[in-house]
C-alpha positions as CSV (number, residue, x, y, z in Angstrom):
1,M,54.0,125.9,78.6
2,K,57.4,127.3,79.7
3,S,60.0,125.1,80.0
4,A,61.4,124.6,83.7
5,R,64.8,126.0,82.6
6,S,62.6,129.3,81.4
7,R,61.0,129.5,84.4
8,A,64.0,129.5,86.3
9,L,65.5,132.3,84.1
10,A,62.2,134.2,84.8
11,Q,63.0,134.2,88.5
12,V,66.4,135.4,88.1
13,S,65.1,138.2,86.0
14,F,62.7,138.9,88.4
15,L,64.8,139.1,91.4
16,S,67.7,141.1,89.9
17,C,65.4,144.2,89.4
18,A,65.5,144.3,92.9
19,I,69.3,144.4,93.1
20,L,70.0,146.5,90.5
21,L,68.0,149.6,91.7
22,T,70.3,149.7,94.9
23,A,73.4,149.2,92.6
24,A,72.2,151.2,89.9
25,S,74.3,154.5,91.2
26,A,77.4,152.1,92.4
27,P,81.0,153.6,91.0
28,A,81.5,151.6,87.9
29,Q,84.7,149.0,88.4
30,D,86.5,147.1,86.2
31,T,86.6,143.5,87.5
32,G,89.7,142.4,86.2
33,S,91.5,145.8,87.5
34,K,93.6,146.3,90.3
35,P,91.8,147.0,93.3
36,N,91.1,150.7,94.2
37,G,92.0,152.4,97.7
38,N,94.9,150.8,99.5
39,S,96.2,148.0,96.9
40,S,98.7,146.7,98.8
41,D,96.5,146.1,102.1
42,A,93.1,144.6,99.6
43,L,95.8,142.2,98.2
44,S,96.8,140.9,101.3
45,E,93.5,140.7,102.5
46,T,92.0,138.8,99.8
47,S,94.9,136.3,99.3
48,N,94.3,135.7,103.1
49,N,92.5,132.4,104.4
50,D,90.4,134.2,106.7
51,G,90.1,137.5,104.1
52,P,87.3,139.4,102.8
53,S,87.5,137.9,99.6
54,A,87.3,134.3,101.3
55,A,84.4,135.2,103.2
56,L,82.4,136.5,100.2
57,K,83.0,133.2,98.8
58,G,81.5,131.6,101.8
59,V,78.2,134.0,101.8
60,L,77.7,133.1,98.2
61,A,78.4,129.1,98.4
62,A,75.8,129.4,101.2
63,A,73.4,131.6,99.7
64,C,73.8,128.8,96.9
65,S,73.0,125.9,98.6
66,Q,70.4,127.7,100.7
67,N,72.8,126.3,104.1
68,Q,71.5,128.9,106.2
69,T,73.6,127.5,109.3
70,E,76.7,129.0,106.9
71,F,75.1,131.9,106.1
72,V,74.5,133.2,109.7
73,R,78.1,132.9,110.1
74,F,78.9,135.9,107.5
75,L,76.3,138.4,109.2
76,T,77.0,141.3,111.5
77,A,75.8,140.2,115.3
78,R,72.5,142.4,114.8
79,N,71.3,141.3,111.8
80,K,72.3,137.3,112.9
81,E,69.8,137.7,115.9
82,A,67.1,139.4,113.4
83,F,67.8,136.4,111.0
84,S,67.0,134.3,113.6
85,R,63.5,135.5,114.0
86,M,62.2,135.6,110.6
87,T,60.2,133.2,109.4
88,P,62.2,129.9,107.3
89,P,60.4,131.3,103.5
90,A,61.5,135.0,104.0
91,R,65.3,133.5,105.4
92,L,65.0,131.4,102.0
93,A,63.9,134.6,99.9
94,F,66.9,136.9,101.4
95,M,69.8,134.3,100.8
96,K,68.3,133.8,97.3
97,R,68.9,137.5,96.4
98,F,72.6,136.9,96.7
99,V,72.6,134.0,94.0
100,L,69.1,135.2,92.2
101,L,68.2,131.0,92.0
102,N,64.8,129.9,93.4
103,E,66.3,126.1,94.2
104,P,69.0,125.3,96.2
105,G,72.2,124.4,94.0
106,K,75.7,123.1,94.1
107,P,78.5,125.8,94.3
108,T,81.9,125.2,93.2
109,V,84.9,127.9,93.4
110,L,86.9,128.2,90.0
111,A,88.9,130.7,88.6
112,N,88.8,133.0,85.4
113,P,91.5,133.2,83.0
114,A,92.9,136.3,84.7
115,G,92.8,134.6,88.1
116,R,89.5,136.3,89.5
117,P,87.8,134.0,91.7
118,V,84.5,132.5,89.9
119,L,81.9,131.2,91.9
120,R,79.3,128.8,90.3
121,C,75.8,127.8,91.4
122,Q,74.7,124.8,89.7
123,T,71.2,123.9,89.8
124,P,68.9,121.3,87.8
125,D,67.1,124.0,85.6
126,V,70.1,126.6,85.5
127,T,73.6,127.6,86.4
128,T,75.1,130.9,87.1
129,E,78.4,131.9,87.4
130,M,79.5,134.9,89.8
131,Q,82.9,136.6,89.3
132,I,84.4,138.6,91.7
133,G,86.2,141.5,90.8
134,G,89.0,143.5,92.7
135,A,88.8,144.6,95.9
136,D,88.4,148.2,97.4
137,L,89.3,148.0,101.1
138,Q,88.9,151.2,103.3
139,D,89.5,150.7,107.2
140,N,87.4,148.3,108.4
141,M,84.9,148.0,105.5
142,V,85.5,146.3,102.0
143,F,83.6,146.6,98.7
144,F,83.5,144.1,96.0
145,P,81.9,144.3,92.5
146,M,80.4,141.2,91.1
147,E,79.4,140.3,87.8
148,L,76.7,137.5,87.7
149,R,75.2,135.7,84.4
150,D,73.7,132.8,83.5
151,A,76.6,130.2,82.5
152,T,75.3,129.5,79.1
153,D,75.6,132.8,77.8
154,A,79.0,133.4,76.2
155,A,77.6,136.8,74.9
156,G,77.1,138.1,78.0
157,A,73.7,139.4,77.3
158,S,72.8,138.5,81.2
159,V,75.5,139.9,82.9
160,H,74.3,141.8,86.3
161,Q,77.0,144.2,87.9
162,I,76.8,144.0,91.4
163,V,78.6,145.6,94.6
164,L,78.8,143.5,98.0
165,G,80.1,145.0,100.9
166,L,81.7,143.8,104.0
167,V,82.8,145.0,107.7
168,R,85.3,144.1,110.1
169,E,83.7,142.9,113.1
170,D,85.9,141.1,116.0
171,G,88.3,140.5,113.5
172,E,85.5,138.8,111.2
173,W,84.4,139.9,107.9
174,K,80.6,140.1,107.7
175,L,77.8,141.1,105.5
176,L,77.7,145.0,105.1
177,S,75.6,146.2,101.7
178,L,73.7,144.6,98.9
179,G,74.3,146.7,96.2
180,L,73.9,150.0,98.1
181,L,71.2,148.8,100.1
182,L,72.7,148.5,104.0
183,L,71.6,145.2,105.3
184,D,69.5,146.1,108.7
185,L,67.4,142.7,109.0
186,P,65.8,144.6,112.3
187,S,64.1,147.5,110.4
188,L,62.7,145.0,107.5
189,E,61.6,142.3,110.1
190,A,58.2,144.0,110.1
191,E,57.6,144.9,106.6
192,W,59.1,140.8,105.6
193,D,56.8,139.3,108.3
194,A,53.8,141.4,106.6
195,A,54.9,140.2,102.9
196,E,55.3,136.6,104.5
197,V,51.8,136.3,106.5
198,E,49.6,135.9,103.0
199,E,52.1,133.1,102.1
200,T,51.9,131.3,105.0
201,E,48.4,131.4,105.6
202,K,48.1,130.1,102.0
203,G,50.3,127.3,103.0
204,A,48.3,126.7,105.7
205,L,45.2,126.2,104.1
206,E,47.2,123.6,101.5
207,T,48.5,121.8,104.1
208,L,45.4,121.2,106.0
209,N,43.9,120.1,102.4
210,K,46.5,117.9,102.4
211,V,46.5,116.2,105.6
212,A,42.9,115.3,104.9
213,G,43.8,113.5,101.8
214,A,46.3,111.7,103.6
215,V,43.9,110.8,106.4
216,E,40.7,109.5,103.6
217,A,43.7,107.5,102.1
218,Y,44.8,105.8,104.8
219,R,41.2,105.2,106.1
220,N,40.8,103.7,102.6
221,K,43.8,101.2,103.0
222,Y,43.3,100.3,106.6
223,L,39.6,100.8,107.0
224,H,39.9,102.9,109.9
225,L,41.4,106.5,110.9
226,P,44.4,106.8,112.2
227,E,44.8,107.5,115.9
228,S,47.2,110.2,115.2
229,L,48.9,112.2,112.7
230,A,51.8,110.4,113.6
231,K,50.5,107.2,111.8
232,L,50.7,109.2,108.4
233,G,54.5,110.1,108.7
234,P,57.3,108.1,107.3
235,P,58.8,104.7,108.7
236,L,62.4,104.6,110.3
237,H,63.2,101.5,108.9
238,G,61.4,99.1,106.3
239,T,57.8,99.7,104.2
240,A,55.2,101.9,105.0
241,N,52.6,100.4,107.3
242,G,49.5,101.0,109.5
243,E,51.9,102.6,112.2
244,A,53.6,104.4,109.7
245,A,52.0,105.3,106.7
246,G,54.1,106.9,104.6
247,L,51.6,109.7,103.5
248,V,53.0,113.0,104.8
249,D,56.5,114.0,105.5
250,S,58.2,113.7,109.4
251,D,56.8,117.8,110.0
252,L,53.7,117.0,109.3
253,A,53.8,113.8,111.1
254,N,54.9,116.0,113.8
255,G,52.0,118.5,113.6
256,M,54.0,121.3,112.1
257,K,54.5,123.0,109.2
258,N,56.2,126.7,107.6
259,G,55.3,128.4,110.9
260,Y,51.4,126.5,111.6
261,T,50.9,123.9,114.2
262,I,48.6,121.3,113.0
263,R,46.0,119.4,115.6
264,Y,44.2,116.1,114.3
265,V,41.2,115.4,116.6
266,I,38.9,112.1,116.2
267,V,35.3,113.6,116.4
268,G,32.8,110.4,118.0
269,A,33.8,107.0,119.9
270,S,34.4,105.4,116.8
271,T,37.6,105.4,114.1
272,L,36.1,102.6,111.9
273,G,34.8,102.7,108.4
274,A,33.6,105.6,105.9
275,P,31.1,107.2,109.3
276,A,34.0,107.8,111.3
277,K,34.6,111.7,111.8
278,Y,37.4,114.1,112.4
279,E,38.5,117.6,112.8
280,L,41.8,119.4,111.6
281,A,43.1,122.7,112.6
282,A,46.1,124.9,111.8
283,T,47.2,127.6,114.0
284,P,50.0,130.4,113.5
285,L,53.0,128.9,115.6
286,Q,53.9,132.7,116.3
287,Y,50.9,135.2,115.8
288,G,51.5,138.0,113.5
289,R,54.9,136.7,112.5
290,T,54.1,133.2,110.8
291,G,50.6,133.8,110.1
292,R,47.1,135.6,111.9
293,R,44.5,133.9,110.5
294,S,43.6,129.9,112.1
295,F,42.2,127.4,110.1
296,F,39.5,125.2,110.7
297,R,38.2,121.7,108.8
298,D,34.8,120.6,110.3
299,S,34.0,116.9,110.3
300,N,31.6,117.8,107.4
301,G,34.7,118.7,105.6
302,A,34.2,122.3,105.3
303,M,37.1,124.8,105.7
304,H,36.8,128.0,108.1
305,A,39.3,130.7,108.7
306,A,39.1,133.7,111.3
307,D,41.6,136.2,113.2
308,R,41.5,134.1,116.4
309,H,45.1,136.1,118.1
310,G,46.5,132.6,117.7
311,A,43.9,130.5,119.1
312,V,42.5,127.4,117.7
313,G,40.0,127.9,115.3
314,S,36.1,126.9,115.1
315,E,33.6,125.5,112.9
316,T,31.6,128.8,114.0
317,D,34.1,130.8,112.1
318,P,33.6,131.9,108.6
319,K,33.7,129.5,105.5
320,V,36.7,129.6,103.3
321,E,35.2,130.2,99.8
């Protein structure tokens, strides 16, 4: 079985392929050399706390910690709007491309012996270092070469070279490109939504099974069915009890999880004992974006699924094998 560190490094290798394909034809630059283009302007910009170098460090720190609120500050107005419409998993997947790490980390800004900024992203399994090279400033655009490596790789075998571009918009520096791939999120929305649908639908099915397990655990402990999903949620204070059993997280207790709304209905007049029955349903929050199929768990525990165009599922839908 692979170690957690090996799995994390595998994630790095997989994601880097997508980035290096777009950066492969980028002009070679020595990350320790003087900036190309207008050197004096580039140096003055990168020394300014509001300059492109500071913006790039902010981008990488936000991507490292998977802080969407901070990350969106560095998107152009058009991309910011599209980013807000993306599903939560798609937003996270996009940010992960900048640091090549699957889990959120702790960002730290350092400097190498030559004085170049280095952003370190530390996670429990692996730590990466991103060394930012000299700026190539061209009018309202600037390009930075960057070297990304595993922090434990002293020999440099894991080094990936990437070029990141920024553009000045309303006096502030915003992300322009990742490698040679221009960031045009509106054009990519449909493609990413389609890729995410399969994953969110799989997650919805797992969520219903998780809720069913929590309902049964509640029944076994309190000898009756919970009156609502809220009864399964975490307690605000003190220990778990019949009003807040601590069996699911707060999102599920509020009837929502990863782009699906979750419905729980007691079937019949009684909630007492093993004979009492219930039904569960998972419906896409945004049909076509967070999912297409609606899922339904009938009172006998069988799972059904069908494309109901955003409507609640039924026991008449085909069974899930």
